[in-house]
C-alpha positions in Angstrom: -31.7 -24.9 -50.9 -28.8 -25.7 -53.3 -26.6 -23.0 -54.7 -24.0 -23.2 -57.4 -21.7 -21.2 -59.6 -22.0 -22.1 -63.3 -19.0 -21.3 -65.4 -19.8 -20.7 -69.1 -17.8 -20.6 -72.3 -19.5 -18.8 -75.2 -19.0 -18.3 -78.9 -16.7 -15.3 -79.6 -18.6 -12.0 -79.0 -21.6 -13.6 -77.3 -20.7 -13.2 -73.6 -22.7 -10.0 -73.0 -25.9 -11.3 -74.7 -25.6 -14.7 -73.0 -25.2 -13.1 -69.6 -28.2 -10.8 -70.2 -30.5 -13.6 -71.4 -29.5 -15.9 -68.5 -30.0 -13.2 -65.9 -33.8 -13.3 -66.7 -34.1 -17.1 -66.0 -35.9 -17.9 -62.7 -33.4 -19.4 -60.2 -30.5 -17.3 -61.5 -29.4 -14.8 -58.9 -26.5 -13.3 -60.8 -25.0 -13.5 -64.2 -21.8 -11.5 -65.2 -19.6 -11.5 -68.2 -16.0 -11.9 -67.2 -12.5 -12.3 -68.7 -10.3 -15.4 -68.5 -11.0 -19.0 -69.5 -14.7 -18.6 -68.9 -16.8 -15.9 -70.5 -19.8 -15.8 -68.1 -20.1 -16.7 -64.4 -23.6 -17.4 -63.1 -24.8 -17.9 -59.5 -28.0 -19.9 -59.3 -30.1 -21.6 -56.7 -32.7 -24.4 -56.6 -34.7 -26.4 -54.1 -32.5 -29.5 -54.6 -29.8 -31.0 -56.8 -32.3 -32.4 -59.3 -33.9 -29.0 -59.8 -30.5 -27.4 -60.2 -29.7 -30.0 -62.9 -32.9 -29.2 -64.7 -32.2 -25.5 -64.5 -28.8 -25.9 -66.1 -29.6 -28.5 -68.7 -33.1 -27.4 -69.8 -32.8 -23.6 -69.4 -29.3 -22.3 -69.2 -27.7 -24.6 -71.8 -30.5 -23.8 -74.2 -29.3 -20.2 -74.5 -27.9 -19.6 -77.9 -24.2 -18.9 -78.0 -23.1 -21.2 -75.1 -20.5 -23.8 -76.0 -19.7 -25.3 -72.6 -20.8 -25.2 -69.0 -19.2 -26.3 -65.7 -21.5 -26.4 -62.7 -19.9 -26.0 -59.2 -22.3 -26.6 -56.3 -21.5 -24.6 -53.2 -20.6 -26.6 -50.2 -20.5 -25.5 -46.5 -17.7 -27.4 -44.8 
């Protein structure tokens, strides 16, 4: 299982609706609107890195109002 944080920038005023829509996507375990340089932080999980990439590109980035994403896979050192 691969887990990651996905940091999202949105259009002005869209953070709450983006977080709400993303929280309904399968593989997303948490989606919160926040303050700071990013507007939404998502925690997601997938079976492998390829599935994680598909989740981000095909589903999360397709949500209207998103302008940029940064995916940060969790590592256990």
